[in-house]
Structures are given as C-alpha cells and as structure tokens.
Residue, then its C-alpha position, 0 to 999 in steps of 0.5 A: m087822021r086824028i086816030l094816028h095823031i093820038a097814036y103818035y102822041i102816045f107813042k112819043k110820050e110812053f116810049k122813053s118811060s118803057i126803056v128800062m122795064m121793057i128793054i133793059f130788064p128782059i135783056a138782063l133777064i135773058a142773060i141771067l136765066g141763060n147762064s144760070l140754067k145753061s146746064d139744064f139745056s146741055g143735058g140736065i135730067s129735066y130736059q133729057e129725052n128718054i126714048e125706047v128703041y126696039a130693033d129687028n137687027k140687034g146690031s142697030y142698038q150699038e150703032i145708034d148708041n155710038f152715034i149718040k156718043g159721037s154727037e155733041a148735039f145729042r150726047n147729053k140730050i137723048n137717052i136710049i132704052k132698049a125695048n124687049s119687044n115691039k108690043k112692050a114698047i108701044l105699051d110703055l109709050e101709052n103709059k107715058k113711061y118714055d117720051a118716044y118709041i123708035h122701031v128700027d125694022d129689018k130694013n133699017m128704017l127708023k120709025l118714030h112713035v109719039k103720043a098725039d098730045k106731044i106732037d105740037s111741042f118743042d120736045y117733039s121737034i128735038i126727038k124728030n130731029f134726032v131721028y133725022s140726024c141719026a138716019e143721015d149719019l148712018s145712011s152709009k150703013g143702009y139706015k133710012n128715016g121713015n118719017e115724013n115732014t122731018v124738021s130742019t137741023i136744030n143748032f143746040s149750041n147756046q140753047s138756053f139763051s135761045y130758049y129764054s130769048v123767046t120766053m122772056l120776049v113773050m113775057i115782057i110783051l105781056y107786061g104791056t098790060i100795065y100800059g093799058i091799065n095806066a091809060i084807062s086810069t089816067d083818062r078816068n082821073k082826068n075826067i075825060r068825059e068833059r074833055i071829049g065833049s069839047l073836042p071834035i073827036k069820038q070817044s071810040n077814036m080816042v081809045l083806038g088811038k091810044m091802043m095803037g100808040l101803046v101797041l107800037v111802043i111794045i112792038l118797038d121794045a120787043s123788036i129791040v130785045f129780039l135784035f139785041s138777042k140776035f147780035a149781042y148774044g149771038i142767038d140764031q133767030g132764023n129768018n122768018y121775020i114776018a111771022i115773028l113780027a106778026v105774033i109780036f103785033l098780035y100779042s102786043f094788042f092782046a096785052i094792051g086790050l087785056g090791061m084796058c079791059i081789066e081796068l074798065i071793069i075793076s075801076s081801080k088801078e091798084v087792084s087791076k095791077y094786082i090781078v095782072e101781076i098774078l096772071i102774068p106769072i101763071f101764063t108764063i109758068l104754064s107756057g114753060g117760060y121760066v122752066s120747061r113744061r115737063i117739070l110741071g107734070d102731065k096734069l099741069t101741062e094739060f092747062s098750057m092751052f089756056s095760056p096765050s103765052y103758050a100760043a105766042q111762044n110756039i109760033i115764034f119757036n116754029a118761025i125760028y127753027a122751022l119745027n113743022i109745028g102746026t101753028k094755024m090754031f095758035y094764030i086763030e087763038l090770038i086773033i080771036l082773043d084780040l077781036i074779043l078784047g078790042t070789042l070789049v074795050l070799045i063797049l066798056a069805054r063808051r059806058r064807063l068813060t062817057 
C-alpha cells in the first residue's frame, strides 16, 4: 500500500507540470508537421512506391495503369514500371532498384514479391494493400490476388496527420526520461538516505512508487494526446485500444527507467539531460519519426532495429491499421528492455542513494 501512496503523491505532484511539455507541445507539433509535410504524403517523390510489373498478358499493363489513375488513394502513391522479363524484374528487386515486383500471370493472378527486409514495414503494407485493392477492382475482368494474409484497406486521407500522430506520440513518451532524471536528482539533493532511515519503508519501495507514479503521468498524457488526435484532428486511430495502451505502458516504463538509470550512473542532472537530449533525436530519426526512413538510405535504415521507438511505432501502426506486421518480437524487445532497466534502477538506487 505504501508504494501506491507514493505513486499517487508523485502522480498528483507531476501531472500539472507535465501539461505544457507532454500534452500541448506534441498536439501542436502534430499539427505543424502534419500540415507542412502533407504534400509528401500525398505523392511526394520521397514517399512514392516504385513497383516493377511484368505481365504475361500485355493488356494487363494498361488495365493496372488505368486503375491507378482512377484511384485517389494510389494515384500519386504508386509508380508502375514495365519490366521486360520476369528474370530482369527479380534481378532489379534483388539489387533494390525498385520497392517491389508484381508478376501478373496468364490467369491474371497478381503475385507480389518484395525483399525480406521490407516485409515488417509500413511501406510494405501500402504496397500489399495496393495489390489487394487492384485485384478487387479488376475482379470482373478475372484478376485475382495471389497473396495470403492481405491487409485491410488503409484510409490514405489525412495520412500525414495519421503518421505524425503516432511518431510524435512515441517521441513525447520518450521525453519522459527527463522525469526519471529529475526524480533521482531530487532524492540525491535532499539526502534521501537520512529520510528513508527514519521512515518505516524500504528504499526499493520508494523507488518503485516513484516509477509507478511517473509512468501513470506519462500514460495519461499520452492518452490525452491520442484521443485529441482522434477527435480534434479526425484521425482514424482504429479500435484496438488494448494494444495501443499496452505499448504506451511499456514505452512509458522504458522512458522512466532509462532516465533514472542514466542519472544513477552519471550522478549529474545536467549531464544526464544532455545525454537524453542526444539520444531522443537519434532514436526518433532512426525510427522515421521526423521523416520517412526511406530518406535515410538503406545503410542507416538497417540501424532502425536499435531504436526502441521503431518497435513502439510498429506496434501502434499495426494496431491502428491492421497491417499484418509481425509485432511479437517488438513486444518482446520492449518487455526485455523494461525488465533490464527496472532491475538496474533498483540495484543502482540501493547502492547510490543509501
């Protein structure tokens, strides 16, 4: 019960001070980025999917091209390149010359081919959705989708707002590391050793209580930003709220644990904040938080797996759009990081604060 009392006290103390930084700031940032980069999401070169197509029936090229021209969702999003042969198209894909390759066989079956490293990505879901939609639209002419586990239709309207509502939500949760730094710094400056010695409470319970309180603050802040985006900006946030709340909790715990751990090791509030202010942009850039990961190039994109923000974003995108992206490993990654940081905080706090 004492842990809950501490958590409640910390929550009540910190929530009001978090409103500007953790709620108003990300809401404004979503609006700014959503409006300023809207053109990039409605057909800018950086976000266009280049797909090579080889068809056994030559008339298929024109029919697919007509579908794209008549589709508001894909008109400026999909760029089709005609392949001379099946072999050349596969070779181009292996050399990463194009984002995907579609083979339309003599029975008008659309078969999608992509590189293995592209499957667990948001771009892949767009391409797969294009194949699904094309086959559906041209079904009267005998076209069929030859791919299993097709994703549900994505609403591309307001896409820039949809994208940044997720990436900025993840980024602002990560800024919760500062609360973890402040909590440890405050305890050190107030000489918590003497205070705990005179109280009937274990030092580990004090730290856990503070972690719980700060995590609750971030969860509430993030939930408000999420709901504001849904109702004020009219963004489709799906209906899988359990998965979204789960990742908000896991990433909030990660942020608080990371902040506390850094401050316990460095023992300098200013230096700890400086480190965090470097880490947050790096994690956000690698995860595609500011701009699409495709702009980073293939070499830098490979480092995305080292950004926990990438894991959190993929889980949320999958929950909202039902992208059929495998998120099991992303969940495992966040849980392992939480367990490691939580354990380190308890061990370091026992040594450094008592």
